[in-house]
N, CA and C atoms of all chains as a GROMACS GRO file, in nm:
protein
  657
    1GLY      N    1  10.968   7.404  12.475
    1GLY     CA    2  10.967   7.441  12.349
    1GLY      C    3  10.890   7.451  12.302
    2GLN      N    4  10.881   7.457  12.199
    2GLN     CA    5  10.746   7.480  12.101
    2GLN      C    6  10.657   7.352  12.031
    3ASN      N    7  10.813   7.192  12.112
    3ASN     CA    8  10.737   7.112  12.056
    3ASN      C    9  10.732   7.033  11.867
    4ILE      N   10  10.806   7.152  11.850
    4ILE     CA   11  10.765   7.107  11.636
    4ILE      C   12  10.854   6.938  11.610
    5ASP      N   13  10.809   6.906  11.548
    5ASP     CA   14  10.798   6.771  11.525
    5ASP      C   15  10.813   6.699  11.427
    6GLN      N   16  10.984   6.658  11.394
    6GLN     CA   17  10.990   6.550  11.205
    6GLN      C   18  11.055   6.504  11.168
    7PRO      N   19  11.104   6.440  11.176
    7PRO     CA   20  11.214   6.313  11.118
    7PRO      C   21  11.310   6.431  11.097
    8THR      N   22  11.428   6.330  11.124
    8THR     CA   23  11.543   6.312  11.120
    8THR      C   24  11.643   6.306  11.000
    9GLU      N   25  11.589   6.202  10.934
    9GLU     CA   26  11.634   6.198  10.782
    9GLU      C   27  11.543   6.125  10.680
   10MET      N   28  11.545   6.131  10.509
   10MET     CA   29  11.430   6.077  10.444
   10MET      C   30  11.575   6.055  10.298
   11THR      N   31  11.508   5.926  10.266
   11THR     CA   32  11.603   5.930  10.190
   11THR      C   33  11.523   5.868  10.057
   12ALA      N   34  11.520   5.919   9.924
   12ALA     CA   35  11.422   5.880   9.798
   12ALA      C   36  11.471   5.816   9.709
   13THR      N   37  11.423   5.731   9.598
   13THR     CA   38  11.477   5.781   9.481
   13THR      C   39  11.487   5.945   9.364
   14GLU      N   40  11.561   5.967   9.240
   14GLU     CA   41  11.552   6.078   9.211
   14GLU      C   42  11.414   6.036   9.101
   15GLY      N   43  11.322   6.144   9.125
   15GLY     CA   44  11.202   6.058   9.107
   15GLY      C   45  11.064   6.025   9.140
   16ALA      N   46  11.100   6.039   9.270
   16ALA     CA   47  10.974   5.993   9.359
   16ALA      C   48  10.956   6.078   9.400
   17ILE      N   49  10.851   6.091   9.518
   17ILE     CA   50  10.815   6.154   9.582
   17ILE      C   51  10.813   6.126   9.744
   18VAL      N   52  10.824   6.249   9.776
   18VAL     CA   53  10.871   6.228   9.964
   18VAL      C   54  10.767   6.353  10.037
   19GLN      N   55  10.693   6.270  10.116
   19GLN     CA   56  10.642   6.371  10.239
   19GLN      C   57  10.692   6.373  10.333
   20ILE      N   58  10.748   6.498  10.375
   20ILE     CA   59  10.830   6.557  10.519
   20ILE      C   60  10.707   6.558  10.618
   21ASN      N   61  10.597   6.535  10.677
   21ASN     CA   62  10.562   6.536  10.814
   21ASN      C   63  10.645   6.638  10.951
   22CYS      N   64  10.522   6.695  11.018
   22CYS     CA   65  10.601   6.845  11.104
   22CYS      C   66  10.463   6.838  11.156
   23THR      N   67  10.459   6.845  11.339
   23THR     CA   68  10.372   6.841  11.365
   23THR      C   69  10.395   6.972  11.536
   24TYR      N   70  10.310   7.039  11.543
   24TYR     CA   71  10.321   7.154  11.690
   24TYR      C   72  10.199   7.129  11.742
   25GLN      N   73  10.263   7.174  11.894
   25GLN     CA   74  10.125   7.240  11.946
   25GLN      C   75  10.036   7.302  11.881
   26THR      N   76   9.924   7.316  11.908
   26THR     CA   77   9.812   7.493  11.835
   26THR      C   78   9.854   7.536  11.868
   27SER      N   79   9.837   7.582  12.007
   27SER     CA   80   9.814   7.688  12.118
   27SER      C   81   9.938   7.820  12.069
   28GLY      N   82   9.814   7.919  12.030
   28GLY     CA   83   9.887   8.023  11.956
   28GLY      C   84   9.962   8.046  11.840
   29PHE      N   85   9.888   7.944  11.733
   29PHE     CA   86   9.936   7.933  11.627
   29PHE      C   87   9.876   8.038  11.530
   30ASN      N   88   9.949   8.073  11.482
   30ASN     CA   89   9.948   8.209  11.325
   30ASN      C   90   9.961   8.124  11.234
   31GLY      N   91  10.082   8.052  11.205
   31GLY     CA   92  10.107   7.998  11.076
   31GLY      C   93  10.231   7.940  11.066
   32LEU      N   94  10.272   7.878  10.948
   32LEU     CA   95  10.357   7.793  10.950
   32LEU      C   96  10.447   7.767  10.812
   33PHE      N   97  10.561   7.742  10.859
   33PHE     CA   98  10.638   7.779  10.706
   33PHE      C   99  10.695   7.663  10.670
   34TRP      N  100  10.720   7.608  10.606
   34TRP     CA  101  10.836   7.545  10.546
   34TRP      C  102  10.946   7.650  10.452
   35TYR      N  103  11.084   7.594  10.490
   35TYR     CA  104  11.174   7.644  10.379
   35TYR      C  105  11.297   7.512  10.424
   36GLN      N  106  11.374   7.515  10.262
   36GLN     CA  107  11.482   7.401  10.240
   36GLN      C  108  11.608   7.492  10.198
   37GLN      N  109  11.725   7.397  10.356
   37GLN     CA  110  11.836   7.503  10.336
   37GLN      C  111  11.934   7.357  10.320
   38HIS      N  112  11.981   7.442  10.147
   38HIS     CA  113  12.126   7.377  10.152
   38HIS      C  114  12.266   7.337  10.247
   39ALA      N  115  12.294   7.249  10.205
   39ALA     CA  116  12.440   7.244  10.365
   39ALA      C  117  12.505   7.434  10.326
   40GLY      N  118  12.569   7.459  10.473
   40GLY     CA  119  12.625   7.597  10.421
   40GLY      C  120  12.615   7.716  10.421
   41GLU      N  121  12.435   7.717  10.367
   41GLU     CA  122  12.379   7.792  10.333
   41GLU      C  123  12.268   7.901  10.351
   42ALA      N  124  12.181   7.984  10.368
   42ALA     CA  125  12.104   8.041  10.403
   42ALA      C  126  11.940   7.929  10.398
   43PRO      N  127  11.864   7.951  10.503
   43PRO     CA  128  11.721   7.855  10.469
   43PRO      C  129  11.678   7.926  10.336
   44THR      N  130  11.620   7.892  10.271
   44THR     CA  131  11.494   7.935  10.143
   44THR      C  132  11.358   7.910  10.137
   45PHE      N  133  11.307   8.012  10.224
   45PHE     CA  134  11.152   7.991  10.163
   45PHE      C  135  11.107   7.922  10.058
   46LEU      N  136  11.034   7.828  10.106
   46LEU     CA  137  10.961   7.704  10.083
   46LEU      C  138  10.776   7.789  10.020
   47SER      N  139  10.704   7.820  10.156
   47SER     CA  140  10.587   7.835  10.144
   47SER      C  141  10.526   7.881  10.307
   48TYR      N  142  10.410   7.902  10.289
   48TYR     CA  143  10.333   7.958  10.439
   48TYR      C  144  10.223   7.993  10.427
   49ASN      N  145  10.158   7.879  10.546
   49ASN     CA  146  10.021   7.815  10.535
   49ASN      C  147   9.930   7.865  10.663
   50VAL      N  148   9.886   7.920  10.675
   50VAL     CA  149   9.752   8.015  10.775
   50VAL      C  150   9.631   7.932  10.753
   51LEU      N  151   9.594   7.897  10.676
   51LEU     CA  152   9.448   7.798  10.633
   51LEU      C  153   9.475   7.614  10.576
   52ASP      N  154   9.353   7.557  10.684
   52ASP     CA  155   9.374   7.467  10.623
   52ASP      C  156   9.377   7.399  10.494
   53GLY      N  157   9.484   7.289  10.447
   53GLY     CA  158   9.401   7.295  10.319
   53GLY      C  159   9.547   7.275  10.236
   54LEU      N  160   9.551   7.238  10.115
   54LEU     CA  161   9.700   7.202  10.010
   54LEU      C  162   9.708   7.354   9.897
   55GLU      N  163   9.806   7.365   9.955
   55GLU     CA  164   9.873   7.473   9.874
   55GLU      C  165  10.026   7.428   9.728
   56GLU      N  166   9.994   7.419   9.646
   56GLU     CA  167  10.086   7.393   9.585
   56GLU      C  168  10.159   7.479   9.452
   57LYS      N  169  10.259   7.458   9.464
   57LYS     CA  170  10.390   7.503   9.425
   57LYS      C  171  10.460   7.448   9.355
   58GLY      N  172  10.496   7.438   9.203
   58GLY     CA  173  10.505   7.326   9.127
   58GLY      C  174  10.526   7.222   9.123
   59ARG      N  175  10.661   7.173   9.193
   59ARG     CA  176  10.695   7.071   9.212
   59ARG      C  177  10.687   6.986   9.391
   60PHE      N  178  10.638   7.122   9.446
   60PHE     CA  179  10.670   7.129   9.601
   60PHE      C  180  10.442   7.138   9.626
   61SER      N  181  10.398   7.106   9.768
   61SER     CA  182  10.285   7.114   9.758
   61SER      C  183  10.284   7.118   9.906
   62SER      N  184  10.231   7.153   9.938
   62SER     CA  185  10.215   7.193  10.161
   62SER      C  186  10.108   7.201  10.226
   63PHE      N  187  10.076   7.086  10.316
   63PHE     CA  188   9.957   7.099  10.353
   63PHE      C  189   9.945   7.169  10.483
   64LEU      N  190   9.839   7.202  10.544
   64LEU     CA  191   9.771   7.225  10.692
   64LEU      C  192   9.671   7.182  10.749
   65SER      N  193   9.680   7.121  10.890
   65SER     CA  194   9.514   7.083  10.920
   65SER      C  195   9.602   7.131  11.100
   66ARG      N  196   9.480   7.263  11.090
   66ARG     CA  197   9.520   7.392  11.229
   66ARG      C  198   9.493   7.274  11.347
   67SER      N  199   9.345   7.187  11.312
   67SER     CA  200   9.326   7.141  11.423
   67SER      C  201   9.368   7.067  11.473
   68LYS      N  202   9.429   6.950  11.384
   68LYS     CA  203   9.526   6.842  11.406
   68LYS      C  204   9.641   6.939  11.498
   69GLY      N  205   9.666   7.012  11.464
   69GLY     CA  206   9.844   7.054  11.436
   69GLY      C  207   9.950   7.003  11.348
   70TYR      N  208   9.866   6.953  11.245
   70TYR     CA  209   9.962   6.878  11.160
   70TYR      C  210   9.980   6.944  11.003
   71SER      N  211  10.096   6.969  10.929
   71SER     CA  212  10.124   7.006  10.810
   71SER      C  213  10.231   6.852  10.744
   72TYR      N  214  10.252   6.874  10.658
   72TYR     CA  215  10.318   6.819  10.513
   72TYR      C  216  10.394   6.889  10.389
   73LEU      N  217  10.482   6.869  10.375
   73LEU     CA  218  10.543   6.882  10.224
   73LEU      C  219  10.569   6.794  10.195
   74LEU      N  220  10.532   6.838  10.027
   74LEU     CA  221  10.474   6.712   9.942
   74LEU      C  222  10.621   6.719   9.793
   75LEU      N  223  10.724   6.633   9.829
   75LEU     CA  224  10.836   6.680   9.690
   75LEU      C  225  10.777   6.555   9.583
   76LYS      N  226  10.751   6.652   9.501
   76LYS     CA  227  10.732   6.497   9.362
   76LYS      C  228  10.897   6.547   9.292
   77GLU      N  229  10.864   6.413   9.193
   77GLU     CA  230  10.966   6.424   9.079
   77GLU      C  231  11.110   6.514   9.125
   78LEU      N  232  11.143   6.444   9.200
   78LEU     CA  233  11.251   6.442   9.301
   78LEU      C  234  11.394   6.424   9.238
   79GLN      N  235  11.439   6.605   9.229
   79GLN     CA  236  11.588   6.600   9.151
   79GLN      C  237  11.739   6.572   9.263
   80MET      N  238  11.890   6.562   9.242
   80MET     CA  239  11.909   6.531   9.329
   80MET      C  240  11.939   6.670   9.392
   81LYS      N  241  11.930   6.765   9.284
   81LYS     CA  242  11.967   6.934   9.369
   81LYS      C  243  11.833   6.930   9.485
   82ASP      N  244  11.736   6.793   9.505
   82ASP     CA  245  11.687   6.897   9.633
   82ASP      C  246  11.700   6.820   9.727
   83SER      N  247  11.840   6.747   9.758
   83SER     CA  248  11.900   6.686   9.871
   83SER      C  249  11.948   6.816   9.999
   84ALA      N  250  11.878   6.830  10.088
   84ALA     CA  251  11.871   6.957  10.161
   84ALA      C  252  11.832   6.864  10.301
   85SER      N  253  11.828   7.002  10.360
   85SER     CA  254  11.757   6.982  10.472
   85SER      C  255  11.673   7.086  10.473
   86TYR      N  256  11.499   7.040  10.528
   86TYR     CA  257  11.395   7.096  10.564
   86TYR      C  258  11.318   7.128  10.639
   87LEU      N  259  11.339   7.240  10.672
   87LEU     CA  260  11.253   7.306  10.851
   87LEU      C  261  11.116   7.353  10.747
   88CYS      N  262  11.091   7.328  10.903
   88CYS     CA  263  10.907   7.290  10.928
   88CYS      C  264  10.943   7.441  11.048
   89ALA      N  265  10.839   7.538  10.977
   89ALA     CA  266  10.878   7.669  11.174
   89ALA      C  267  10.718   7.718  11.175
   90VAL      N  268  10.714   7.703  11.287
   90VAL     CA  269  10.570   7.804  11.352
   90VAL      C  270  10.570   7.909  11.395
   91ILE      N  271  10.450   8.017  11.322
   91ILE     CA  272  10.496   8.153  11.391
   91ILE      C  273  10.403   8.156  11.525
   92ARG      N  274  10.418   8.208  11.599
   92ARG     CA  275  10.332   8.259  11.734
   92ARG      C  276  10.388   8.365  11.783
   93ASP      N  277  10.290   8.502  11.800
   93ASP     CA  278  10.347   8.580  11.830
   93ASP      C  279  10.497   8.740  11.825
   94TYR      N  280  10.500   8.642  11.664
   94TYR     CA  281  10.596   8.732  11.586
   94TYR      C  282  10.751   8.694  11.629
   95LYS      N  283  10.746   8.538  11.714
   95LYS     CA  284  10.855   8.441  11.680
   95LYS      C  285  10.784   8.333  11.624
   96LEU      N  286  10.934   8.304  11.506
   96LEU     CA  287  10.889   8.143  11.440
   96LEU      C  288  11.004   8.046  11.507
   97SER      N  289  10.947   8.017  11.563
   97SER     CA  290  10.988   7.847  11.611
   97SER      C  291  11.051   7.748  11.506
   98PHE      N  292  11.078   7.636  11.488
   98PHE     CA  293  11.192   7.610  11.373
   98PHE      C  294  11.213   7.489  11.498
   99GLY      N  295  11.176   7.387  11.374
   99GLY     CA  296  11.202   7.217  11.428
   99GLY      C  297  11.371   7.143  11.335
  100ALA      N  298  11.409   7.052  11.423
  100ALA     CA  299  11.514   7.081  11.397
  100ALA      C  300  11.550   7.024  11.241
  101GLY      N  301  11.448   7.018  11.190
  101GLY     CA  302  11.485   6.961  11.003
  101GLY      C  303  11.488   6.887  10.973
  102THR      N  304  11.427   6.784  10.887
  102THR     CA  305  11.441   6.701  10.810
  102THR      C  306  11.564   6.697  10.668
  103THR      N  307  11.653   6.589  10.709
  103THR     CA  308  11.721   6.568  10.550
  103THR      C  309  11.714   6.489  10.452
  104VAL      N  310  11.702   6.513  10.408
  104VAL     CA  311  11.657   6.442  10.298
  104VAL      C  312  11.785   6.432  10.148
  105THR      N  313  11.753   6.297  10.174
  105THR     CA  314  11.900   6.263  10.042
  105THR      C  315  11.852   6.206   9.894
  106VAL      N  316  11.855   6.199   9.854
  106VAL     CA  317  11.799   6.208   9.675
  106VAL      C  318  11.939   6.129   9.591
  107ARG      N  319  11.894   5.985   9.555
  107ARG     CA  320  11.985   5.897   9.505
  107ARG      C  321  11.923   5.816   9.376
  108ALA      N  322  12.038   5.887   9.290
  108ALA     CA  323  12.067   5.815   9.132
  108ALA      C  324  11.959   5.641   9.156
  109LYS      N  325  11.450   9.312   9.240
  109LYS     CA  326  11.459   9.345   9.390
  109LYS      C  327  11.502   9.293   9.475
  110ALA      N  328  11.636   9.353   9.527
  110ALA     CA  329  11.669   9.271   9.599
  110ALA      C  330  11.687   9.294   9.751
  111GLY      N  331  11.676   9.122   9.748
  111GLY     CA  332  11.744   9.047   9.857
  111GLY      C  333  11.784   9.070  10.011
  112VAL      N  334  11.766   9.042  10.100
  112VAL     CA  335  11.794   9.068  10.228
  112VAL      C  336  11.941   9.081  10.226
  113THR      N  337  12.008   9.163  10.331
  113THR     CA  338  12.116   9.164  10.298
  113THR      C  339  12.201   9.184  10.432
  114GLN      N  340  12.302   9.118  10.417
  114GLN     CA  341  12.341   9.100  10.551
  114GLN      C  342  12.535   9.082  10.596
  115THR      N  343  12.548   9.207  10.673
  115THR     CA  344  12.714   9.205  10.694
  115THR      C  345  12.754   9.251  10.777
  116PRO      N  346  12.901   9.175  10.812
  116PRO     CA  347  12.959   9.108  10.697
  116PRO      C  348  12.924   8.947  10.686
  117ARG      N  349  12.994   8.910  10.614
  117ARG     CA  350  12.922   8.747  10.608
  117ARG      C  351  13.000   8.633  10.695
  118TYR      N  352  13.132   8.730  10.686
  118TYR     CA  353  13.240   8.627  10.812
  118TYR      C  354  13.257   8.781  10.904
  119LEU      N  355  13.333   8.700  10.995
  119LEU     CA  356  13.356   8.727  11.123
  119LEU      C  357  13.429   8.655  11.208
  120ILE      N  358  13.585   8.706  11.280
  120ILE     CA  359  13.624   8.627  11.390
  120ILE      C  360  13.708   8.743  11.507
  121LYS      N  361  13.646   8.708  11.612
  121LYS     CA  362  13.652   8.751  11.715
  121LYS      C  363  13.685   8.647  11.821
  122THR      N  364  13.752   8.800  11.922
  122THR     CA  365  13.819   8.705  12.055
  122THR      C  366  13.708   8.758  12.144
  123ARG      N  367  13.788   8.650  12.253
  123ARG     CA  368  13.665   8.570  12.331
  123ARG      C  369  13.644   8.757  12.420
  124GLY      N  370  13.566   8.810  12.499
  124GLY     CA  371  13.576   8.915  12.577
  124GLY      C  372  13.516   9.061  12.475
  125GLN      N  373  13.541   9.006  12.353
  125GLN     CA  374  13.527   9.183  12.272
  125GLN      C  375  13.359   9.153  12.205
  126GLN      N  376  13.273   9.228  12.128
  126GLN     CA  377  13.183   9.277  12.083
  126GLN      C  378  13.179   9.294  12.010
  127VAL      N  379  13.029   9.245  11.939
  127VAL     CA  380  13.050   9.256  11.760
  127VAL      C  381  12.906   9.322  11.768
  128THR      N  382  12.894   9.407  11.615
  128THR     CA  383  12.758   9.442  11.558
  128THR      C  384  12.759   9.364  11.446
  129LEU      N  385  12.681   9.295  11.389
  129LEU     CA  386  12.586   9.255  11.265
  129LEU      C  387  12.476   9.369  11.211
  130SER      N  388  12.510   9.340  11.071
  130SER     CA  389  12.401   9.441  11.016
  130SER      C  390  12.308   9.344  10.964
  131CYS      N  391  12.199   9.426  10.882
  131CYS     CA  392  12.046   9.378  10.863
  131CYS      C  393  11.989   9.471  10.784
  132SER      N  394  11.978   9.459  10.642
  132SER     CA  395  11.933   9.519  10.576
  132SER      C  396  11.825   9.476  10.522
  133PRO      N  397  11.646   9.459  10.551
  133PRO     CA  398  11.556   9.387  10.477
  133PRO      C  399  11.519   9.425  10.326
  134ILE      N  400  11.401   9.337  10.297
  134ILE     CA  401  11.391   9.376  10.084
  134ILE      C  402  11.322   9.475  10.198
  135SER      N  403  11.320   9.565  10.042
  135SER     CA  404  11.232   9.708  10.003
  135SER      C  405  11.112   9.698  10.051
  136GLY      N  406  11.064   9.776  10.145
  136GLY     CA  407  10.933   9.753  10.174
  136GLY      C  408  10.832   9.692  10.300
  137HIS      N  409  10.988   9.619  10.348
  137HIS     CA  410  10.925   9.480  10.428
  137HIS      C  411  10.988   9.620  10.570
  138ARG      N  412  10.919   9.553  10.680
  138ARG     CA  413  10.895   9.633  10.772
  138ARG      C  414  10.915   9.504  10.928
  139SER      N  415  10.942   9.431  10.858
  139SER     CA  416  10.991   9.323  11.016
  139SER      C  417  11.106   9.276  10.958
  140VAL      N  418  11.203   9.254  11.064
  140VAL     CA  419  11.323   9.190  11.051
  140VAL      C  420  11.316   9.103  11.171
  141SER      N  421  11.399   8.975  11.171
  141SER     CA  422  11.387   8.919  11.285
  141SER      C  423  11.506   8.823  11.267
  142TRP      N  424  11.587   8.780  11.347
  142TRP     CA  425  11.734   8.740  11.419
  142TRP      C  426  11.714   8.560  11.485
  143TYR      N  427  11.804   8.526  11.426
  143TYR     CA  428  11.796   8.383  11.470
  143TYR      C  429  12.011   8.333  11.462
  144GLN      N  430  11.946   8.280  11.594
  144GLN     CA  431  12.130   8.204  11.612
  144GLN      C  432  12.147   8.051  11.488
  145GLN      N  433  12.177   8.004  11.420
  145GLN     CA  434  12.228   7.848  11.428
  145GLN      C  435  12.356   7.807  11.461
  146THR      N  436  12.339   7.680  11.535
  146THR     CA  437  12.419   7.604  11.534
  146THR      C  438  12.418   7.492  11.480
  147PRO      N  439  12.530   7.384  11.452
  147PRO     CA  440  12.507   7.193  11.452
  147PRO      C  441  12.418   7.137  11.565
  148GLY      N  442  12.433   7.211  11.727
  148GLY     CA  443  12.376   7.168  11.847
  148GLY      C  444  12.228   7.202  11.845
  149GLN      N  445  12.203   7.314  11.817
  149GLN     CA  446  12.072   7.349  11.853
  149GLN      C  447  11.974   7.429  11.760
  150GLY      N  448  12.065   7.430  11.664
  150GLY     CA  449  11.978   7.398  11.521
  150GLY      C  450  11.955   7.547  11.524
  151LEU      N  451  11.832   7.594  11.452
  151LEU     CA  452  11.768   7.764  11.435
  151LEU      C  453  11.722   7.832  11.536
  152GLN      N  454  11.725   7.917  11.625
  152GLN     CA  455  11.691   7.973  11.785
  152GLN      C  456  11.638   8.109  11.729
  153PHE      N  457  11.522   8.136  11.793
  153PHE     CA  458  11.485   8.276  11.742
  153PHE      C  459  11.589   8.385  11.895
  154LEU      N  460  11.620   8.494  11.784
  154LEU     CA  461  11.690   8.554  11.889
  154LEU      C  462  11.577   8.662  11.888
  155PHE      N  463  11.499   8.809  11.801
  155PHE     CA  464  11.462   8.896  11.838
  155PHE      C  465  11.309   8.893  11.732
  156GLU      N  466  11.257   8.993  11.730
  156GLU     CA  467  11.155   9.002  11.619
  156GLU      C  468  11.155   9.166  11.654
  157TYR      N  469  11.117   9.278  11.540
  157TYR     CA  470  11.139   9.409  11.519
  157TYR      C  471  11.059   9.430  11.458
  158PHE      N  472  10.990   9.547  11.444
  158PHE     CA  473  10.897   9.605  11.355
  158PHE      C  474  10.892   9.772  11.375
  159SER      N  475  10.888   9.848  11.289
  159SER     CA  476  10.856   9.987  11.289
  159SER      C  477  10.971  10.004  11.436
  160GLU      N  478  11.038   9.962  11.423
  160GLU     CA  479  11.195  10.027  11.560
  160GLU      C  480  11.089   9.921  11.682
  161THR      N  481  11.037   9.878  11.698
  161THR     CA  482  10.990   9.825  11.831
  161THR      C  483  10.985   9.644  11.816
  162GLN      N  484  11.064   9.636  11.944
  162GLN     CA  485  11.112   9.465  11.991
  162GLN      C  486  10.981   9.454  11.978
  163ARG      N  487  10.888   9.313  11.945
  163ARG     CA  488  10.801   9.236  11.930
  163ARG      C  489  10.771   9.169  12.012
  164ASN      N  490  10.869   9.077  12.011
  164ASN     CA  491  10.906   8.884  12.071
  164ASN      C  492  11.053   8.905  12.134
  165LYS      N  493  11.115   8.799  12.195
  165LYS     CA  494  11.293   8.786  12.236
  165LYS      C  495  11.250   8.660  12.194
  166GLY      N  496  11.353   8.592  12.242
  166GLY     CA  497  11.421   8.477  12.278
  166GLY      C  498  11.439   8.473  12.378
  167ASN      N  499  11.529   8.324  12.420
  167ASN     CA  500  11.549   8.328  12.565
  167ASN      C  501  11.718   8.318  12.568
  168PHE      N  502  11.811   8.386  12.552
  168PHE     CA  503  11.922   8.429  12.500
  168PHE      C  504  11.955   8.587  12.633
  169PRO      N  505  12.084   8.532  12.688
  169PRO     CA  506  12.101   8.605  12.755
  169PRO      C  507  12.089   8.776  12.760
  170GLY      N  508  12.112   8.898  12.838
  170GLY     CA  509  12.171   9.027  12.830
  170GLY      C  510  12.216   9.094  12.724
  171ARG      N  511  12.308   8.948  12.716
  171ARG     CA  512  12.455   9.010  12.597
  171ARG      C  513  12.369   9.070  12.481
  172PHE      N  514  12.275   8.987  12.417
  172PHE     CA  515  12.245   8.971  12.255
  172PHE      C  516  12.074   9.094  12.271
  173SER      N  517  12.173   9.162  12.172
  173SER     CA  518  12.002   9.277  12.189
  173SER      C  519  12.020   9.350  12.046
  174GLY      N  520  11.955   9.436  11.979
  174GLY     CA  521  11.901   9.449  11.888
  174GLY      C  522  11.844   9.573  11.872
  175ARG      N  523  11.854   9.667  11.762
  175ARG     CA  524  11.787   9.747  11.730
  175ARG      C  525  11.765   9.765  11.602
  176GLN      N  526  11.633   9.829  11.614
  176GLN     CA  527  11.588   9.862  11.459
  176GLN      C  528  11.610  10.041  11.414
  177PHE      N  529  11.614  10.061  11.284
  177PHE     CA  530  11.635  10.215  11.268
  177PHE      C  531  11.487  10.260  11.184
  178SER      N  532  11.450  10.327  11.117
  178SER     CA  533  11.330  10.424  11.090
  178SER      C  534  11.366  10.405  10.950
  179ASN      N  535  11.460  10.329  10.897
  179ASN     CA  536  11.466  10.319  10.796
  179ASN      C  537  11.458  10.125  10.757
  180SER      N  538  11.389  10.052  10.852
  180SER     CA  539  11.408   9.910  10.864
  180SER      C  540  11.517   9.840  10.885
  181ARG      N  541  11.598   9.890  10.881
  181ARG     CA  542  11.761   9.860  10.847
  181ARG      C  543  11.765   9.845  11.006
  182SER      N  544  11.794   9.696  11.057
  182SER     CA  545  11.798   9.641  11.175
  182SER      C  546  11.976   9.552  11.234
  183GLU      N  547  12.037   9.638  11.313
  183GLU     CA  548  12.110   9.548  11.423
  183GLU      C  549  12.153   9.428  11.509
  184MET      N  550  12.198   9.393  11.536
  184MET     CA  551  12.255   9.290  11.671
  184MET      C  552  12.379   9.298  11.645
  185ASN      N  553  12.358   9.342  11.825
  185ASN     CA  554  12.513   9.339  11.922
  185ASN      C  555  12.514   9.237  12.011
  186VAL      N  556  12.609   9.147  12.042
  186VAL     CA  557  12.676   9.110  12.168
  186VAL      C  558  12.785   9.139  12.139
  187SER      N  559  12.771   9.081  12.268
  187SER     CA  560  12.860   9.187  12.397
  187SER      C  561  12.987   9.104  12.491
  188THR      N  562  13.082   9.116  12.541
  188THR     CA  563  13.174   9.043  12.608
  188THR      C  564  13.115   8.863  12.526
  189LEU      N  565  13.176   8.849  12.443
  189LEU     CA  566  13.120   8.728  12.340
  189LEU      C  567  13.260   8.574  12.425
  190GLU      N  568  13.184   8.519  12.394
  190GLU     CA  569  13.209   8.346  12.428
  190GLU      C  570  13.218   8.273  12.298
  191LEU      N  571  13.363   8.177  12.353
  191LEU     CA  572  13.334   8.119  12.232
  191LEU      C  573  13.171   8.014  12.150
  192GLY      N  574  13.120   8.028  12.269
  192GLY     CA  575  12.989   7.912  12.256
  192GLY      C  576  12.874   8.021  12.113
  193ASP      N  577  12.935   8.156  12.150
  193ASP     CA  578  12.895   8.230  12.054
  193ASP      C  579  12.942   8.190  11.912
  194SER      N  580  13.010   8.111  11.901
  194SER     CA  581  13.034   8.101  11.765
  194SER      C  582  12.905   8.068  11.651
  195ALA      N  583  12.882   8.087  11.589
  195ALA     CA  584  12.697   8.019  11.526
  195ALA      C  585  12.732   8.118  11.381
  196LEU      N  586  12.613   8.064  11.314
  196LEU     CA  587  12.590   8.143  11.173
  196LEU      C  588  12.473   8.210  11.261
  197TYR      N  589  12.442   8.342  11.227
  197TYR     CA  590  12.392   8.449  11.307
  197TYR      C  591  12.267   8.445  11.112
  198LEU      N  592  12.146   8.451  11.121
  198LEU     CA  593  12.063   8.467  11.010
  198LEU      C  594  11.967   8.636  11.048
  199CYS      N  595  11.942   8.683  10.941
  199CYS     CA  596  11.860   8.765  10.987
  199CYS      C  597  11.690   8.742  10.871
  200ALA      N  598  11.580   8.737  10.932
  200ALA     CA  599  11.480   8.720  10.766
  200ALA      C  600  11.403   8.855  10.789
  201SER      N  601  11.375   8.853  10.645
  201SER     CA  602  11.249   8.971  10.730
  201SER      C  603  11.122   8.977  10.610
  202SER      N  604  10.995   9.056  10.643
  202SER     CA  605  10.898   9.026  10.561
  202SER      C  606  10.800   9.146  10.596
  203LEU      N  607  10.674   9.098  10.508
  203LEU     CA  608  10.605   9.223  10.540
  203LEU      C  609  10.536   9.301  10.654
  204ASP      N  610  10.545   9.164  10.718
  204ASP     CA  611  10.470   9.198  10.936
  204ASP      C  612  10.465   8.993  10.931
  205SER      N  613  10.552   8.968  10.972
  205SER     CA  614  10.562   8.851  10.996
  205SER      C  615  10.417   8.719  10.893
  206ASP      N  616  10.482   8.753  10.770
  206ASP     CA  617  10.390   8.651  10.725
  206ASP      C  618  10.580   8.579  10.669
  207GLU      N  619  10.515   8.583  10.485
  207GLU     CA  620  10.669   8.515  10.448
  207GLU      C  621  10.751   8.572  10.478
  208ALA      N  622  10.875   8.473  10.562
  208ALA     CA  623  10.965   8.563  10.583
  208ALA      C  624  11.076   8.519  10.540
  209PHE      N  625  11.199   8.614  10.456
  209PHE     CA  626  11.300   8.550  10.342
  209PHE      C  627  11.465   8.569  10.449
  210PHE      N  628  11.516   8.505  10.397
  210PHE     CA  629  11.595   8.524  10.460
  210PHE      C  630  11.722   8.562  10.348
  211GLY      N  631  11.855   8.678  10.476
  211GLY     CA  632  11.942   8.702  10.476
  211GLY      C  633  12.054   8.552  10.424
  212GLN      N  634  12.158   8.568  10.371
  212GLN     CA  635  12.290   8.488  10.368
  212GLN      C  636  12.327   8.476  10.541
  213GLY      N  637  12.350   8.515  10.610
  213GLY     CA  638  12.400   8.593  10.742
  213GLY      C  639  12.531   8.576  10.757
  214THR      N  640  12.568   8.558  10.869
  214THR     CA  641  12.672   8.625  10.956
  214THR      C  642  12.769   8.510  11.003
  215ARG      N  643  12.843   8.481  10.944
  215ARG     CA  644  12.963   8.365  10.997
  215ARG      C  645  13.011   8.409  11.121
  216LEU      N  646  13.034   8.393  11.232
  216LEU     CA  647  13.066   8.418  11.329
  216LEU      C  648  13.123   8.285  11.443
  217THR      N  649  13.297   8.363  11.402
  217THR     CA  650  13.388   8.251  11.476
  217THR      C  651  13.485   8.363  11.570
  218VAL      N  652  13.463   8.308  11.732
  218VAL     CA  653  13.486   8.358  11.894
  218VAL      C  654  13.611   8.246  11.862
  219VAL      N  655  13.731   8.331  11.887
  219VAL     CA  656  13.797   8.212  11.965
  219VAL      C  657  13.914   8.313  12.085
   0.00000   0.00000   0.00000
């Protein structure tokens, strides 16, 4: 497989911050995606990182370190609607491979 | 700007039948990729097309095939359906394997 690893579950309180880590094999790496998927729905695009560094989009930020094969998705000011599965995916040779997803539960 | 459109949304087929699913990408997008999502296996890559050429394919049997037309619309076909083919089939479009956006999917049930 592509050995894309991310935690299975995370729980946080409304208003808090949660960081979802993702590690992957670095060979042939072209870019890394983060998607959000609510139960019964299609994945929604959150971010696409190609170069090292942090990219911020509102309450969501994504970080990439190509040399370390590491990325994280940072969710700030958590809201109840952020309860969902977060998928890390790596693209190599036009093929997008997904991790198993991290289920984030936001509690009041 | 319309998003990725997949038809049909839901489908019920019997074992042994064949099925064709359709995906219309976002206007201007030339790359279309297909995925199978099941509770046990997660999201699995099926194949990717760009300008009518398949550039990569996943580890699925030959019963799974696809094609892309000159207007970038894509179809995937599954022949000789098996119960295990029941899944959500998703397609995603992008300009060229960059920011990829998913359609709502086709939920296939094989009985």
